[in-house]
C-alpha positions in Angstrom: 14.4 -15.7 -6.0 13.2 -12.3 -4.4 15.0 -10.8 -1.8 12.6 -11.3 1.9 14.1 -8.8 3.6 15.1 -5.0 3.3 16.2 -1.9 5.4 13.9 1.2 6.2 16.0 4.5 5.0 13.6 7.1 5.2 10.4 7.7 7.5 8.8 10.4 6.2 5.5 12.9 6.0 4.1 15.7 5.3 1.7 18.2 6.3 -0.3 18.6 3.3 -1.4 16.3 0.4 0.4 17.3 -3.2 3.7 17.8 -1.6 7.1 16.3 -0.5 7.6 14.6 2.4 10.3 15.2 5.1 12.4 12.5 6.1 11.9 12.4 10.0 13.8 9.2 9.9 11.1 7.9 13.0 7.2 7.8 13.2 4.5 5.9 14.6 2.2 4.1 12.5 -1.4 3.3 13.7 -3.3 0.1 13.3 -6.1 1.1 10.5 -4.5 4.4 10.0 -1.5 5.1 9.3 1.9 7.5 9.8 0.8 9.8 12.7 0.6 13.4 11.6 0.6 12.2 7.8 -1.5 14.1 5.2 -2.5 10.7 3.7 -3.0 9.2 6.6 -6.5 8.0 7.4 -9.4 4.5 7.6 -8.8 3.7 3.9 -6.8 0.9 1.5 -3.4 3.6 0.8 -2.8 4.3 4.6 1.0 3.8 4.1 3.1 4.4 0.9 6.4 2.2 0.5 8.9 3.4 -2.6 12.3 1.7 -2.5 15.2 3.5 -2.5 16.3 1.2 -6.3 13.0 3.4 -7.5 14.6 6.7 -6.6 18.0 5.3 -8.2 16.3 4.9 -11.6 15.6 8.7 -11.2 18.5 10.1 -10.4 20.3 8.3 -12.9 18.2 10.5 -15.3 19.7 13.4 -13.7 17.2 14.3 -11.2 18.4 15.8 -7.7 15.8 13.6 -5.6 15.9 11.6 -2.3 13.3 9.8 -0.4 10.3 11.6 0.4 10.3 13.7 -2.8 7.7 11.2 -4.4 5.1 11.3 -1.2 6.7 7.8 -0.1 6.2 7.3 3.8 8.7 4.7 4.2 11.5 4.7 2.2 13.0 1.1 1.5 16.6 -1.0 0.3 17.1 -4.5 -1.0 13.0 -5.3 -1.7 11.6 -5.3 -4.6 8.4 -3.8 -3.4 6.3 -4.1 -6.6 7.1 -7.6 -7.5 5.0 -8.6 -3.2 1.5 -9.0 -4.5 -1.5 -7.7 -3.1 -2.0 -9.6 0.1 1.6 -10.0 1.4 2.2 -9.3 5.0 5.7 -7.0 5.6 6.7 -6.8 9.3 8.4 -3.7 9.8 11.0 -3.3 13.0 10.0 -5.8 16.0 6.1 -4.7 16.1 4.6 -3.3 12.9 2.8 -5.3 10.6 1.6 -4.3 7.0 -0.6 -5.5 4.5 -0.1 -4.7 1.1 -3.3 -3.5 -0.8 -2.7 -2.0 -4.1 0.6 -1.9 -6.4 1.2 1.1 -8.0 -1.5 4.1 -8.5 -3.2 6.2 -11.4 -1.7 9.6 -11.7 -4.7 11.8 -12.1 -2.5 14.8 -12.3 0.9 14.8 -13.7 3.5 15.6 -10.5 6.6 18.0 -10.4 9.0 14.9 -10.9 7.2 14.3 -13.9 7.4 17.7 -15.2 11.3 17.8 -14.5 12.3 14.4 -15.9 9.2 13.3 -18.4 8.4 10.3 -16.2 8.1 9.4 -12.1 8.3 5.8 -10.3 6.0 6.5 -7.7 2.7 5.1 -10.4 4.8 2.1 -10.9 7.4 0.8 -8.6 5.1 2.0 -5.3 3.1 0.3 -3.1 0.7 1.0 -0.7 -0.9 -1.3 2.6 -3.0 -0.8 5.6 -1.5 -0.9 9.1 -2.3 -4.0 10.4 0.0 -4.1 13.8 1.2 -0.3 14.9 4.0 0.8 16.4 7.2 2.9 16.0 9.2 2.4 12.5 12.1 4.3 12.2 15.8 4.5 9.8 17.5 1.1 10.3 14.7 -0.8 11.2 14.6 -4.3 8.7 11.7 -5.0 6.9 10.5 -9.0 6.6 8.3 -10.6 4.2 6.2 -12.6 6.4 3.9 -14.1 4.3 
């Protein structure tokens, strides 16, 4: 049986698309938009990106010095197998935030710096994307729970 509760280990954002994100440890998720002050936020189906720390650890095992945010994910989690969650799954983050999974993985049109360093990148296979149904503050240490 898959775990249904995990933890937020990082909340990351960047000013521009195509760059690694910085872990600010907290942020505001805005309904129908995404993470405040993040380049990828907007009124589309990939408002927030999530990647598991376990996925980042796979790249570390290949010898890369990578950390949360380096794959341009907004929320890094621990304890959930994100890419096993079907589209439509709802996730409660902290006390007030509600996300709905809209996409599993993504097609990379251009190879990222991580791919060139390691010959592989986990985000296209193991990252997920979500819309923000109910906004609020999200921070490192918050629980993230599969609710539907």
